[in-house]
N, C-alpha and C positions, 0 to 999 in steps of 0.2 A: 201141765209140765208131762202127766203121764201120756197126753195124744201127743205132746213131741215126741215121747220118746217110741213109743210105737211105732211112730212113722221111720226111726232108724233101728226096728227091731229090735229093742230096748226092752226090759221091765222096768218098769219106774214102782219102788217099793218107801212105801211109807208108814209113820203111825200115828197114833192121835194124840199121846202124851208126850213131852222132850223129858222124862229122866233119862240122868246121867248124859243129857248133852251127847255131842259125836260120836261118844263111846255108847250108849247106847242104840244110834244110829246104825252105828255099824255090827253091833252085835245082834241087834235086831234083824241085819239083812244075813248074819254066817249062815244061819240053819235053814233060811231059805234059798239057797242058791248051791247049783250042783258043782262047781267050778274047782278043779282043785287049786288056784291061785286067784288072788283078789289084789287087781290095783286099787291105789287107795290116791283120789285125790283130791283137793279141796274145790269147791265149787268155781274158784276166780281160776283153777291152774288148766293149763291147755298142754295136752302131752306132745311130742314132736310125734311123727309117723312111725318111727323106729325106736320107740319106747320098749316096746316087749322086746324087740329083737336084738336090743343091746342089755337087757338085765336077767331074760327067763335062764341063759344058760350057768350063772353061777347054780341054780337049783339043781343041775346033775349030783351036788353034794346032797347027801338025803339030811344032813344036817343043818343048812343053811335054810334061818325061817324068815327072813327077811333081805330083801335089797333093797338099801336106800339111795336114792341121787340129793343130788344137788334143789336145794330149793334157789328159786332166780325168779327175778322181777323184771318185767317189760316196760313199767312206766317211771321211766326214771328221770318225771319231773316231779318223784313222788319225795316225802320229805326223808326217806331212807336213803335216796342218791345224792352225790356230787358228782356233775359232769364237768369235764374241760375238751369241747369241741378241737380247739387250737389244736391242742397235744394228744387228742383225739385217746383220751384215759376217762376212766369211770371211776368212783369209788362207793362201794355198798355197806351200810356198817354191819352187814353179815357174811361180810367176805371171807375176815378171817376166820371163823366158827365154819363153815362152808370149804372152803379151799383152801385150809391148812390144820386145823384141829381136827376134823374128820376124816380126813383121809390119815394124820398120824393114829389119832383112837382107832381104826381100823385094824392099824398094825399089831394092835393087844388085843381084839375082838372085842374091842371094846365100841364100837359105832353105836348107833341110836336110831331105830324109826322114829321118824320127824313128824309120821304123821298124813304127810302128802308123800307124794313123786314117789311112790315106794309101792313093790311089789312083797306080799305076806302069803307065805305058805298057810292054805287054809288049815292042815293039819296039825300046826305048830298053834295055832290061834287055838283050836279044839283041846288041845293038849293042858293050855293054860288057864283054858276056861274063859275064853274070848276076850275081847281088849279089857284091859284093867279100866274097874272105876273106882271112884272114892277120892279123887285125886283129879283138878279140874287140867291138867297136865297129862291125860292118858297115853300119850308117845311114850315118852322116856318110862312111864311107870311100866306100860305093857313090855318093855325093849328086857325090862330087869327082871320080868318074869320069865322071859325067853332065855336068857343067859342062866339064872337058876332051875330052868328044868336042862340044861344040856343043851340049848338050840344054837346055834350061831348066826351072826350078822354080819352084812357086808354093804360094804360105801362105794359104790360105783362113783366113781370123782368126774360125770360127765354132762353136763347141763343137758337133760333130756326134755325137762319142760319149764313151763314160764307162768308164774301167775302174778298176781296184782299186790302190789305192798301199798301200806297205809298212806293216804295222800296229807294227811292232817297231823297235826299235835294232840289231839284227843283220842284221835283213832290207833294212833300208835302207842301211847300210853296205855291204852285199854290191852294191847298184843303184850307189850310187854310187862305191865303188873300180872296179866293171865300167867305168863312166862313163867313170872317168878315167884310169883306166890305157888306155883304148882311144883317146879323143880327145889325150892327153900322146904318145901312140904312134904318131900321124900325123906327129911331128916327125922319128920315123925308118925312117917306111914310106914313106909318101906326104906330104912336108912342102909345104905350100900357097905355100911363098916361092919354093922351084924349081922346081916342077913345070908342063910344057909346057900352053898352055892354056886359065889361068883370067887374068881380066883384072884390073887393079891393086884396084880395089875387089873383087873375091872375094879378093883375095890376103889384103888385111888382115882382112878379117871371120873367113875360116877360119884365117888365126893368133891373133888375136881367141881364138879358141875354144879352144885351146891355153894358149895364157897365162894363161890367166883361171884355169884349170885349176892353178896355179904360187903361189897364194893362200896356199897352206898356210905356206908360209916363213916369209915376212912376217907372219901372223899370230900365230905362233909370237914371235916376237920381239915384238911388242904386247903378247901376253900376259902374257909372263913380265919381260922389261924393267923396267917400274917397280916391280917387287918386288927383282929384284937391284941397283937401283940405290941401293935403300935399303941392303939389305944388305950391300952392299959398299963405300959411299960413292965408286962412282965417276960422274961424270954422262958423258951421252953430248954433252952441250951444255956449250960453255964457258962461257957468259955466262946460267946462269940467272936472269934477273932479270927487272924487271917487265917492261922494255922487249921481252924477248923474249916474256913471258907473254901482254900483250895481243896479240899479232901473232900470236900460237899462236890465242888463243881466237877473233881475226876470222877466221884459214884455217880454225880448225874450226867456225863458224858457216855460212862459205859452202859448205864438205863437206856441211853435213846439211843446207842450204835446197839447193842445186844435186842432190842425192842426190831430195829429196822434190819437187822440181820435174820432174826428167829422169824419176823413176817415174812419176811422172800417179797418186799414188793406189795404184799395185799392190807399192810397197817400203815395208814396214816396218823402221827402222833397228832398233828394236829385235829384233824375230824374226829379221832377216836374222843379225844379231851372236850370236844363241842359237846358230843352227844352226851358222854359219859354227865355233864352239866347240865343237860337237858333230863335227865333218867335219873340221876343218884337220888332223889326224893321218892321216885316210884320204888326204886329199890328199898327205901329204909320204910315205905308203907307195907311193902309185903314182906320184910321181917317182921314186924310188930302184929302184922296180922295172924302171921303164923305163931308166934309166941304167943299172943291172947288167944287164940283160937278162933278167930272170926271165920265163920263158914262160906267159903269162898263161892262165886255162883260164876258160872262159865257166862261169859259178854262174847257173842260173835264181833269181831275186828270189821267194821263200817268199811266198803272198799268204793263206794260213791261218790258223789260230787267233794270237794275240800270243806269239815267246817271252820269256820272261823275262829281262831283262839280266843279265849276271855283272859280277863284278867285273872279269874281265880286258876288257870292252870298254869300262868308263870309268877305267880306268888316266890315260891323260893329265891325264884334268878332275879326278881327283881327286888327281893331282899336283901341277895349277896350282894348285889350291884352298890347299894345304898351302904351297907357295912365295908366294901372295898370302896369307895367314894369317899367316905368318913374318914377311913384309916389313911388314905393316900394324903387327903386335908390336910389332919392333926401332924402327920408325922414333917408332911413339909414347914408345915408353921412351927413346927418343935426344931427343927435342924433351922428358919427361916429367924427364928426370935432367940436363939443360943439356948430353947428350954433345955436341951439333951444335944450332945456334942457325938454322940455315938454315929456318926455317918455310914461306918459299914453296916450295922445290925438294923438302922430305921431306913438306909440305902436299899438295902436286900428284902425287908418286909413290904417297901413300897414295890419295889419291882414285882413282885408275884404278887400285891392288891391289884395293882394293874395288868398281870396275865388273867386272873381268875376274873376283875370285871369286863375286861375284852370278852372271854369266852360267855359270861352270861348276857352280857352287850348285843354280841353274836348273835347267839340263839335268840334272844329275845327278836330283834331286828328280822331274823331267818321267819321264825314263825307268825309276826303279825305284818308282814311285804304285804300288800298288794296283790290279792291271786288273779291270773289274767289268764290260767290256763284252759284248756279247752274242757269239756265233758270227756269227751271220747281223745283217749292218746293216739297220736300220732307217731308209726314207726320210723324212726331214723334211717334212711339210706336211699341210694342214687338205683332212680328205674329208669330207663330211655322214653322218650314220649315225642310222640309226634302231634303236633295241632293244627287246626286249619278255621281260619277266620274267614267266616264267610260271613260275604255282605251284600250290596245291590249291586255293585258294579265286581265279582266275582266272587273268587276264594285266593287264599292265601296261605303256603303251606310250609311247616317250617320245623326245627325239632328244638326240644328242651329235654332237662334230667329234673329227676324230685330230688326235694331234699328228704321231705319227708309224705306220707300216705297212709291212711286208713280208705275203709268201706265206704266212708262219706264225703273224702276229698282230696286234695294233692297242694301243697307247695314248690313250686316248680319255677327252674331257672327257666329263664331266656334270654338271646341276646339280642332281642328286640323289644319295647313294652308292649304289651297286649292292651288292646284297647276293652272300656267296661263299658261300653252299649253294644257290642257287636258280640254275636254267637260263638261261639267254642267249642270246636268236634277235637276230641281227643284220641287219640290211639295209644294204649301204653304198652309194650312190651312187657309182659309178666313170662321170663322163659321161654318155654314151646306156646303160651297160648298170649295171641294178640286181642287185645280188648277193647273195642270202640265205646264213645260215649259223648254226651253233651257235657259241657259245664259253664258253672257261671262265674267272673271270674268279681272277687270278694274284693281285693286290696292289692297295688302295685306299687313296688321299691325300689331302689337301686341296690343292687348286693353291695354291703359295705366291707362285708368280710373273707374280701379276695384282692387279690393283687393290686398294687396303686396304679398299675397301665391296664389294668382290667376293668375299673372302675367308669362308671358310665356306659359299659360294654356290655353287663351283665345285671339282668331285673331279676325281683323275685317277686313271684304274684301267689296269693290264695285263691285257690279253685273250690267250688262246688261240684261235686258230679250230680248229674240228674239223670234221670230217666235207668238209672240200674234196675235190673232185677234181682230178685233174692240172691237167686242163685249165683248171678257175677258178684255180688256185694260177699257172699260166701265163699266164691273163689280167691278177691280181692283180702280176704282175712284171712284163706289158708298160706296164702300168698306170704303174708306179711310176717305169718308165726313161722311158718318152714322153709323162708330165703331170706327175706330181709334182718329178722330179728337175728337169726343164727351169724348173719354174717358182718353183722352192726358188732355181737359178743365177739366176736374174733378179731375185728378190726381195735375194737375196742380196750380187747383184753390187756392182761398185765403182758408188760414188754420188759427186755430185758436192758440193762443202761448201755447207751454209745458204746463204752469202755469197753465192756464184754462182747457186744457185739462186733468190733474191731477185733480184738482178741481172740473171736472164735474164726473171723475171717482167714486172721494170718495161721491160725495153727492148721486150717484148711486149705491152703494155698487157693483159699477163693481171689479173685481180681477186683480192684476195688472198679467202681462205675469211672468213667472219662468226665461226664457229668452228670451233675447233681440232678436228680429228679425233683421234679413240682410238683406238688400234690394239687393238683388241678383236674376238678372232673368235667369231661367232656362229652359229649355223644360219638361213637363211632357204630359205624356200619361195615361187619366183614365179610368179604365176600372171598365163595371158595370155589376153584373150577370158575371161575367168571361170574356166579351167579351170589346175590347176596343172601347171606345165611343165617347171619347173628347181626343184632341191633344190641350194642351192649354200651356202657361207661368207663372210661380211664378211672385206674384208681391214680397214676400219678404220669410225669411224660418228661422228657427232656432231650437234648439236640440230638442222642442215640436211638431212641425208643422210647415205649410205654409199657403199660400193663394194665389188666382190667379183667374183669371176674367173670367168667363164663358158666354158664347151665352144661354144657358137654365139655369134653376131655379133648384135646390137641396131643398131639406127638413130635417132642422137639425133634426141631429138622423142618416142621412146615412149614411151607409155605404161604402168607396171606396178601393178599390185597385190602389195602385199609382205605374206606373212607371217613377222615378227621373232620367235624366239623366245629370251626373258630369264632368269637366275637367279628372276627374281621374275613369270615369266607370260609370256604372247607381246599380242602388240598387232597389228593390220592396220593399213598403211600405205599411201597411194598416192604414187607417185614418176613422174618424167621421165627418161628419159635425159640426161643432160647430153652426154657424155663416151665413147666407147670408143675404147682402142688395143689393139694388137697387142700379146700379151707373148713369145708362141710362136706361130710361124710354122704357121699353118692349124688351132691347135690350143687356143690359150687367147686370151682376152680382156678386156681390164680395164675394167670398167664403173662409171661413175660416176653416182651417183644424187641428183636433189635431191628431198628430201619439199615434196608438194604438199598432203596432206590424210592425218589419221589418223582413223580407222574406232571406235578405242575411246577412252574418256575415262580421265583420270587415275584417276578411284574406281575403274572397271573394274579395272583395274591392282591398284588396292589390295587389292579384294576378294579376290582370288587369294592373298596374303600369308596366311602363318599365324598371324603376331602381332603386336601392337603393336608389338615393339623392333624390326622389323624396318623401319620407315616411315622412319626418318631415313635407313638405306642407301638404301632404293627409291627414297625425293626422290633423292638422289644422282645415281642410276642414270638418273632420267628426266629430269635435265637434257641429257642426251646426246640426248634427242628433240623435235621440235616440242612446243608445247599449241595442237593443234588443233581443231577442229571435229567434234562427232559427226557 
């Protein structure tokens, strides 16, 4: 590590013992460096090139001790993520905290240093005696010291770095237990209700952090009580009648609506409850360890290959499944054989037992399902690719687009199947850099997640890169982090509802499109002044225009000549840039183009088809482009 650091002009500082874990490492380096500010990243985090540019300006205020940015994780195949590719939406268990709670806490000067993806003023650290020790969550403890010494914190709500999330239940629980133990431990070590120097708002905010980790006990009661009510025959409510039910239903509706409204789309009731089902026992364990004053040990979260889940790790959820099943069965028998005539009370208890049992079963299924994912994560994104099939009779050149890629390989969509026994040469268009390499086809299959009339016309291939140098592999990695990942986050980020988008258009007097855009990704070559200038991929296309993402800006009104590749051949079109918006700061721009003229006729495209049976499908495809003059 020291030799690698020296190549980059960096100094590697290590120590012989592991006292105070991460806090000890930071304190060891604090007085052996001479900078005014310290950028803190965990080993698995990769900062964006503009990280310092975006955060350093806050330190013009001499009272700012730290600037914290959100923790974002790029391995969306991990345990903490849910991804809906069809709707282009992602959900992460920590979204509410970093995208909603932290900005709100920042309003009250109560955001906290989260241990990574942050910049800290060195003088502020010296003022409080360095990173706080004596607690396994050094970040929040250090934050309290900052605030009690009169310093300020800032939360910059923009993703400027990306790390690795825990891939499996065991490592995820290791991480959550450390957070829960450390945060609850503040009640005994550095209680925000009683320490001096905090404002009233800060006391409330930091006590809420401690209080939030106590949710394991009430959740255990909610999960187990309906089934116990059926099995024991005892009711926690004296008068379990209709008048109670309708009031309870109204209360539940207000809770659900309030949660949805307050979370601004970042919270998902179903997913949040599922994760509480998997975590409630860990929260209870953390509380008991603090009450019994069991000394906590700092355990590093594993971020390598997924570890299979063992039975001991899902004992609480398995026990709940059995209790819920017993409750549902016994309740049904009581009603069937007339042992009880309380259809309303037992019916409600059976319903909630079913819900709780389903949450437990779905959690168990999730963590025990077979694991077929790669060791190295592939970044989801479209990159234009030119491929050449080399054979004894010559070479064939065509185009395709990536679905995902990393420095080791690519998943590529083409309009014709690739041979498994031929050499393939790839040319990747990575913004301004064009990178060529050989590749081996590992698998091929027909694309299934496309429009029905495109099935059998688009194929998905897995290819492994060959012969890349270390520098070329590093370039692909940087491109993935600096371009592909930010574009993915923008495309799969939080979206407003269709209703609010329509209201916005009406209020701003925007025109609705005459033709609906279809989300079809196909390669384009953009010609400027008669010369091919850009190779890009469409975001969507309609009968009147298309949109694509570019790494260069284009002014509205610019005339473009576009070569469009489709599963049925290619055509040329002339278009005018109608819209440009910045997607990723200084690197990616969304370009909207309206077609003005086609250079190829419908008959010319038909002639490129290989058979009469394709004409119906081709006609459907042609509905997405205008009927212009030659």
